Every structure is written in C-alpha cells, then in structure tokens.
C-alpha positions in Angstrom: 30.2 74.9 135.3 30.8 77.8 137.4 34.2 78.9 138.7 33.9 77.1 142.3 33.2 73.6 140.5 36.1 74.2 138.3 38.6 74.9 141.0 37.3 71.9 143.2 37.9 69.7 140.1 41.4 71.3 139.8 42.3 70.8 143.4 40.6 67.5 143.9 40.9 65.4 140.8 38.4 62.5 141.1 37.1 64.0 144.3 40.1 63.1 146.4 42.1 65.9 147.8 45.2 64.5 146.8 47.6 67.6 147.0 46.4 67.9 150.5 47.1 64.4 151.5 50.4 64.6 149.9 51.4 67.9 151.8 50.0 66.5 155.3 51.6 62.9 155.1 54.9 64.3 156.6 53.7 66.7 159.4 56.9 68.1 159.9 57.8 68.7 156.5 54.3 70.5 156.0 55.1 72.8 159.0 58.4 73.7 157.6 56.8 74.8 154.3 54.2 76.8 155.9 56.9 78.5 158.1 58.7 79.4 155.1 55.5 80.7 153.5 54.8 82.8 156.7 58.1 84.1 156.9 58.1 85.6 153.7 54.8 87.0 154.2 55.7 88.5 157.6 59.1 90.2 155.9 57.2 91.5 152.8 54.1 92.8 154.9 56.5 94.4 157.4 58.5 95.9 154.8 55.5 97.3 153.1 53.9 98.7 156.2 56.9 100.4 157.4 57.1 102.2 153.8 53.7 103.1 154.2 54.3 104.5 157.8 57.0 106.5 156.4 55.0 108.0 153.9 52.4 108.9 156.4 54.9 110.5 158.6 56.6 112.6 156.1 53.0 114.5 155.2 51.9 115.0 158.9 52.8 118.6 158.8 51.0 119.3 155.7 48.0 117.4 156.7 47.8 119.6 159.9 47.6 122.9 158.1 44.8 124.8 156.2 45.0 125.2 152.6 43.3 124.0 149.3 46.3 125.6 147.5 49.9 126.0 148.6 52.2 128.7 147.5 55.8 127.6 147.3 59.3 128.6 146.2 60.6 127.1 142.9 63.7 126.1 145.4 61.2 123.8 147.4 62.7 120.3 148.3 60.4 119.1 151.1 58.6 120.7 153.8 61.4 121.5 156.2 63.6 123.0 153.4 61.0 124.9 151.4 62.8 127.9 150.2 61.9 131.5 150.7 59.9 134.1 148.7 58.3 137.7 149.6 55.3 137.7 151.8 53.6 139.9 149.6 53.1 137.3 146.7 50.7 135.8 149.3 48.4 138.7 149.4 48.5 139.2 145.6 46.2 136.2 145.2 43.4 138.0 147.5 42.3 139.4 144.3 41.4 136.5 142.9 37.4 135.7 143.3 37.7 132.1 144.6 40.4 132.7 147.5 38.7 133.0 150.9 41.6 133.4 153.0 45.4 133.3 153.2 48.0 132.2 155.7 51.5 132.8 155.8 53.9 130.2 157.2 57.6 130.1 157.9 59.5 127.1 158.2 63.3 126.3 159.2 65.6 124.0 160.9 67.0 125.3 164.3 68.9 124.1 167.2 66.9 123.0 170.3 68.6 122.8 173.6 67.6 119.9 176.0 66.7 121.7 179.1 68.1 118.8 181.2 71.5 118.2 179.4 72.1 121.1 177.1 72.3 118.8 174.3 71.7 120.6 170.9 68.8 118.8 168.7 67.8 119.7 165.1 64.2 120.5 165.4 61.7 122.3 162.7 60.4 125.6 163.8 57.1 127.2 162.4 56.2 130.4 162.6 52.7 132.0 162.3 50.5 135.3 162.8 48.5 134.7 165.7 45.6 136.1 163.9 46.0 133.7 161.2 46.7 130.6 162.4 46.7 128.0 159.9 47.0 125.0 161.9 44.2 122.5 162.4 45.6 120.9 165.5 43.1 121.8 168.7 45.8 122.4 170.9 47.4 125.1 168.6 44.2 126.9 167.8 43.4 127.1 171.5 46.7 129.0 172.5 46.3 132.1 170.7 47.9 133.8 173.5 51.3 131.7 173.1 51.3 132.7 169.6 50.7 136.4 170.4 53.7 136.2 173.0 57.2 137.5 171.8 59.1 134.7 174.2 56.7 131.8 174.6 56.6 128.7 171.9 54.3 125.5 171.6 56.3 122.2 171.8 55.4 119.0 169.9 54.9 116.2 172.7 55.4 113.7 169.6 59.0 114.7 169.2 62.0 112.4 170.3 63.4 112.0 173.7 66.7 113.7 172.3 65.0 117.0 173.0 64.3 116.1 176.7 61.4 115.2 178.8 59.7 118.2 177.8 56.2 117.0 178.6 57.2 115.6 182.2 58.7 119.2 183.1 55.7 120.9 181.6 53.1 119.0 183.5 55.1 119.4 186.7 55.9 123.1 186.6 53.6 124.4 183.9 56.4 126.2 181.8 59.8 125.1 180.7 62.7 127.3 179.8 65.4 126.5 177.4 67.0 127.9 174.2 66.4 127.5 170.4 69.5 128.5 168.4 71.1 130.0 171.3 68.1 132.3 172.6 65.9 132.1 175.5 62.7 130.8 174.8 59.8 129.6 177.2 57.7 126.7 176.2 54.1 127.6 177.4 52.0 124.8 175.9 52.2 121.1 174.1 50.5 120.1 170.9 50.6 116.6 169.1 52.3 116.5 165.6 54.3 113.4 165.7 57.7 112.4 164.4 58.5 112.9 160.9 61.7 111.8 158.7 62.9 115.3 158.3 63.0 116.4 162.0 63.5 115.2 165.6 60.8 117.6 166.9 58.6 120.6 166.0 58.1 123.9 167.7 55.5 126.5 166.8 55.8 130.3 167.5 54.4 133.3 166.7 55.7 135.3 163.8 57.7 137.7 165.7 59.3 135.2 167.8 60.1 133.1 164.9 61.8 135.9 163.3 63.9 136.4 166.4 65.0 133.0 166.6 65.7 132.3 163.0 67.1 135.9 162.0 64.5 135.8 159.2 63.7 139.3 157.8 60.3 140.8 157.9 58.3 140.3 154.6 60.0 136.9 153.9 58.0 133.6 154.2 58.4 130.2 153.4 55.0 128.7 152.2 51.7 130.5 151.6 48.5 128.8 152.4 45.4 129.7 150.5 41.8 128.6 151.5 39.4 128.5 148.6 35.6 129.2 148.7 33.4 126.1 148.8 32.3 126.3 145.4 36.1 126.8 143.9 37.8 124.3 141.7 41.1 123.8 143.3 43.1 122.8 139.9 41.4 125.6 138.0 42.3 128.2 140.8 45.9 127.2 140.9 46.1 127.4 137.2 44.8 130.9 137.1 47.0 131.9 140.1 50.1 130.3 138.6 49.7 132.5 135.4 49.1 135.5 137.4 51.8 135.5 139.9 55.7 135.9 139.1 57.9 132.9 138.5 59.5 133.6 141.9 56.6 131.4 143.3 54.8 128.3 142.2 51.3 127.3 143.2 50.1 123.7 144.0 47.1 121.8 145.0 47.1 120.2 148.5 47.2 116.7 146.8 50.2 117.9 144.5 52.2 119.0 147.6 51.6 115.7 149.2 52.8 113.5 146.4 55.7 116.1 146.1 56.6 115.5 149.7 56.4 111.9 149.3 58.2 111.8 146.0 61.2 113.5 147.6 61.4 111.2 150.4 60.8 108.0 148.1 63.4 109.1 145.3 66.0 110.8 147.3 66.5 108.6 150.2 67.4 105.0 150.5 63.8 104.2 151.8 62.2 103.2 148.8 65.2 101.1 147.6 65.5 99.2 151.0 62.0 98.6 151.0 61.8 97.2 147.5 65.1 95.2 148.1 63.9 93.6 151.3 60.6 92.5 149.8 62.2 90.8 146.8 64.8 89.2 148.9 62.2 87.9 151.3 60.1 86.6 148.2 63.3 85.0 147.0 63.9 83.2 150.4 60.3 82.0 150.8 60.4 80.6 147.1 63.4 78.7 147.7 62.1 77.2 150.9 58.9 76.2 149.0 60.8 74.8 146.2 63.2 72.7 148.5 60.0 71.1 150.1 58.2 70.3 147.0 61.3 69.1 145.3 61.9 66.8 148.3 58.4 65.5 148.2 58.6 64.7 144.6 61.9 63.1 144.9 61.0 60.7 147.4 58.0 59.7 145.9 59.1 59.5 142.2 58.2 55.6 141.6 54.6 56.7 142.6 54.6 59.8 140.0 56.4 57.5 137.5 53.5 55.0 137.9 50.8 57.5 137.4 52.8 58.8 134.2 53.0 55.1 132.9 49.4 54.6 133.2 48.7 57.7 130.9 48.5 60.7 133.2 50.1 63.6 131.2 52.3 66.6 132.2 49.1 68.9 132.8 48.0 66.6 135.5 51.3 66.6 137.3 51.7 70.6 136.8 48.2 71.2 138.2 48.9 68.8 141.2 52.2 70.5 142.3 50.6 74.1 141.7 47.5 72.9 143.7 50.1 72.1 146.7 51.5 75.5 146.3 48.2 77.2 146.6 47.6 75.2 149.8 50.6 76.3 151.1 49.9 79.9 149.9 46.7 80.3 151.9 47.5 78.4 154.9 50.9 80.0 155.3 49.3 83.6 154.6 46.9 83.9 157.6 49.7 83.4 160.4 52.2 85.7 158.5 49.5 88.6 158.5 48.5 88.0 162.0 52.1 87.9 163.1 52.8 91.2 161.1 49.8 92.9 162.7 51.3 92.3 166.0 54.5 93.5 164.8 52.9 96.9 163.7 51.4 97.2 167.2 55.0 97.0 168.8 56.3 99.4 166.2 53.6 102.0 166.8 53.9 101.6 170.6 57.7 101.5 171.0 59.0 103.6 167.9 55.7 105.7 167.0 55.6 104.2 163.6 52.0 104.5 162.3 52.5 101.0 160.5 48.9 99.4 159.9 47.6 96.4 157.9 45.9 97.8 154.8 43.8 96.1 152.4 45.8 97.4 149.6 49.3 96.5 151.2 47.9 93.0 152.0 46.6 92.4 148.4 50.0 93.5 147.1 51.8 90.9 149.4 49.2 88.2 148.6 50.1 88.5 145.1 53.5 88.6 145.8 53.3 85.7 147.9 51.3 83.9 145.2 54.0 84.4 142.7 56.5 83.3 145.1 54.7 79.9 145.5 53.5 79.3 142.1 57.1 79.9 140.6 58.7 77.3 143.3 55.8 75.1 142.2 56.7 75.3 138.6 60.4 75.0 139.0 59.7 71.6 141.2 57.8 70.2 138.4 60.9 70.0 136.2 61.9 67.0 138.1 58.6 65.2 137.0 58.9 66.4 133.4 62.1 64.6 133.1 60.7 61.5 134.6 60.9 58.3 132.4 58.9 55.5 133.8 61.2 53.2 131.9 64.3 54.4 133.7 62.7 54.2 137.3 61.6 50.5 136.8 
C-alpha cells in the first residue's frame, strides 16, 4: 500500500469523506473556519515577506559594489557606519598573487538639503576614485565625468521624498543645485540603488568632492574592496591577507559581509522580534478560531459521536477524524491566504518600495506553521470527545 492509498483511507474511512461532509454541512461555519485559517496565513506570510524584504534592502549597497573580499575596520557596525582605517592598508594587499584589483570606498552620513524646502535629511554619501569606480550600477559607471568633478555628485532616484523631487527637477533642467552638509553641490546625474533601513537616500561623488563635503582627511577610507583573480579561492585569500595585515583592519568575504550586515539589523533592531512576535500571534489567533469551530461542531453532534463510540470505534478514529478536518481547513484555507498576501506584496512594492515577494522557502515555512496551528487546534478539540461517556449521553 503506497502513501497515497494510506492517506485516502485515513481521510475517507470506508470510502466516505466523513470529515468533508461534516465540515460542509454548515456552510457559514465552514466559511468562518476557512477565513480564520486564511487570516493566520496572510499575517504570517506578510510578516515573513516584509522581514525578507528588509534583509534584501539592507544589503543593496553591498550587492551594488565590486569585491570578492572586503577590507573593513574593527569598528564596523553596518554599511553606513563602517569605521575608518588608513588607505595604505588597501594597497598592501596588492602584493598578494591572488589580488587582481582594489577599490577604496569612503562612506558617511551627511545632511542633504531639500532644494525646494531647505529641509535637511540624513543621507549616505559615498566617495570613490573616478579611475577606480567599484559600483556595478550602469548609471554610475557611465558618468566618470561627474565622479571626476570637484563640484558634482550623483543622486539615488530611489531615495525617499524627504529629499525633494530631485528626479523631476533634474529631468526638467538637467541639473539641480543644493547643499550637502552646508556646502553647495550640483546634482549632475541619477542612479537607482533604492531605499535601505539605514538611510533616506544615497549620493555618490568623486573622492575629492567627498573629502570636501565630509571633512575626511586624505589617506583615510572606510572600506576597501578587493577583486580576486578568477582562479583564486576567496576564503583562503581572506585568511592569508588577514594574517598579513595589522590588527587595525579585518578581511571578510562578500558572503561574510552580507551576513554581518543582516545580523546587525536583525539582532540590534526590533525588526526580528516584531516579525517573530507577529507570526506567533497570528498562529495563535488562527488556532483559536479553528479550535472554536471544531469544538462547536463536536458539541453540536456529541450524540452522534457518542453513538459511534458505543458501537466500538476507539479514540484513534476520532482523533484521525478531527485531524482530517484540520487538514482540509489547512489546504483549502492556505491558498486564498497565499494569493491575498501576494497582492499585498505588490501593493507594498509599488507604494512603499518594499521588495517583498512570495518565495518558495517562505511559503513552506508558513505552510508548516499553519499546519501546526491547525493540528494543535484539532488535538485540543478532541479532548471533548475523549471525555465522552455514551452512558452519560443516553
């Protein structure tokens, strides 16, 4: 007997779908139960999807830059507050045979003035050398003239509206004059990086402009990006460079830096706790609704159940019967919840710029949580049946 046949017998003892008939005999109650399951699924999927979107957002700057290895300060917290170290440390690694190229990168928070209102907003300013541009973004790679200019910068069109309608002004006039940290700059081009949790906006400039706007002295950088030769092993090269360099820098692989960035936002901010608490709360609410529906159904048909018990059906039959009802509610209630959540993700992306998506892993996690929710509710509901004595009923 294969698994499908065993499941069929479990769901339909004697070839009769008793659980299905029992659930659907009261259409209103059945719809309420499905709504409860769908509600729990929507909340859990949405919470998990938003969390995954946040974890995607925080690594956007890292994904946008070159580098198989990253040279960082021991004071590194997250991308926008990376600490600093001498630029010469980056050039020391050129002696390693596996190193192909290096790119210095400077990063800091600065005040960006809205050119329309004058309101100041925190943005992340990133400085690069025009001849050693580490960004993979096409609009940045094609504007070497802006990066070589001591006055001009590139503005992230994915920044929040707090920075002003920079895109509209630029498309109208071809340039925008504003201030960064109280100093005049000209926005000479746009690029698309997108919002992160750490900044309202991003600006990229040449290193000379960066040092003027940030007062960072020459010879100091915040991150070093190391491109390895194609045949090199990143983990081995990182260990070798780590042993070679002084303790005022550390060497991470790209994967390690991404993990470090995501861990910071997950462990040091309320994001992780809020998502976990929301998912657990949704599972509890869904379980209560399913339990109430099953318990009410059992209570209204207690004489029928007592009759079955009197003719010899054991506890195992009733447990399987109620759990099969839970399984039906899970399968049918999960699908509309998944589709509703997919629609909410589209709205979140279009209105708030959150890159929330339905993923296979996330859907499987929520399906398992919903299954636990329904089966726990079913097991609790069977307590009423386990305590039934046919003699007391009749």
